[in-house]
Residue, then its C-alpha position, 0 to 999 in steps of 0.5 A: m667915787t672910791v679908789f677901787d671904782f676909779s682904778f677899775i673904770n678910769v685905769i683898767i677899763t681904759i687900758f683894756l679898751i685900747i688893748l682890745a682895739g689893738i687885737a681887733i686891728n691886727r686880726v683884721f689887717h695883720i699889722d706889722i708889729k716890728t715896725l710899730t715897735k721900732l717907731q716906739f723905741y726910736l721916736l715915741m719913747p725918747s720924746m716921752l722921756f725927754v718931755k717928762i724929765y724936762e717938766s719934772e719939778l722936785s727938790v734935790s733931797i726928794v729926788r735922791t730919796v726916790i732914786v735910792f729907793a727905786v734902785i734898791v727895790m728893783f735890785l732886790v726884786m731882780t735878785t729874787s727873780l734870778l734866784i727863783s729862776k736858778f732854783r727852778g732850772y730855767t734856761q737863759s732865755e726863760t730866765s731873762v724874760f722871767v726877770n724882766t716881767s717880774t722886775y719892770f712895772n707900768a710906771g706911766n700910763y697905769s700908775l700916773p692916773l692912779m696917783q692923780l686920784l689918790f693924792n691930787d697933789p703935784l708932789a705925788i705926780s712928780v715922785q711918780v715921774i722920777i720913779m718912771m725915769v729911774q726905771n727906764i734908765i735901768f730897763f734900757t740898760i740892764g733890762i735890754f741887756t738881759a733880754g738881748a743876752g737871752k738870745r744874742g749873747p752878752k757881747k751883742a746885747l751890750m752893743y744893742v744897749l749902746k745903740m739905744p737912743l733912750i739913755y742919750v736922750m735922758i742924759i741930754a734932757v737932764i743937762m738941759k733941765t739943770s742948765g736952764i736951757k730953753i727949748w724953741n716952742p715949735i720943737w717943744d710942741s712937736m715933742s709934746i704931741i709925739a710924747d702924748s701918743y706913746s701910751g696909746v700906741a704902746l697899748l695898741t702894740l700890746g694888743a696886736q701882739l696878744a692877737e698872735t699869742k696863744f695863752n698857757f694859763k697853766s704856766k707856773r712861770l707866768y703866775l710866779s712872775n705875776f706874784i713877784r711883780l704884784i705882791v712881793a715887790p710892794v712888800i719889799g718896797f714897804i720894808v725899804v721905805s721903813i729902813l730909809g725912814v721915808t714917811g707921809m705921802v712920799a712913802r705911800v706913793l713909793v710903795i703903791a708904785m711898786g705894785a703896778p703890773t708888768a710894763v708894756n716896754v717888756v713886751l716891746s723889747a721882747i718883740e724887738l729882740d725876739n726873746e719870748p714875746k708871747f710869754a712877755a705879752q701874757a705876763v703883761f696881760t695877766s698881771t694887769i687883770i690881776s692888779l685890779l684886785t692886788i693894787s686895791l689891796v696894796i693901797f688899803t694896806v699902805f693907807q693903814l700902815i703909813p700915816a699921812 
């Protein structure tokens, strides 16, 4: 099975079947999306992040490299999005959601299975997990602040960030991991079960939101967001790994990871903060569809330009 076949059958189709289920359930039962979102922010997502951080196994040098790379690339993508927003005269609310949909990518339920096929190596998976951790730290600080500022203003947005459990959960997980603190089996098993349910519920929530979304396929802002997320971000990633001198499989994973579509978390935060959730849902949906072609292009280019 080729990379293209696997990504289409085992990633894209799987994701869209769950999204379609969410659309169908909401149209039949008219479910409460706000409640689903709170369940994820305050239980499913914290559990998932804690488990992934606690399970990760990487050397200090690789962790440092991945962190530096992810921070630089996300900062450059964010800056690019902000400059385009200013140039095109977007409002504060439009800018905040445009920046988030362009910057934050699906590092979990999209990228992880893709890396498993491409490399079939624990190192590649561990690198992807660190990327996911870094992105979540940035998203649940700067990203949430940006989304909140779009409607609530900077002060209220900052207070909302400080109330989010995600940052505290990640800090606790890192401390327990580095200190070698063992977790009681019943607690660990419970957290693992909850963590495993995150991806499915997140995609169902996206589907439920899409069921209430009217698409504007003529929106230039939407396709600009998709272009930055799917094309500009991996190009920036390639430039950064070249400057940092990263090579081999780690370099390949880093660049390919930057080509993932917009993160479902962007929709969840937009719903929770009432900051253009329809645009956010459209960005996730269209970027995921378009990524079927763009991620294949990114993978092909990376394998040609970066030696194993």
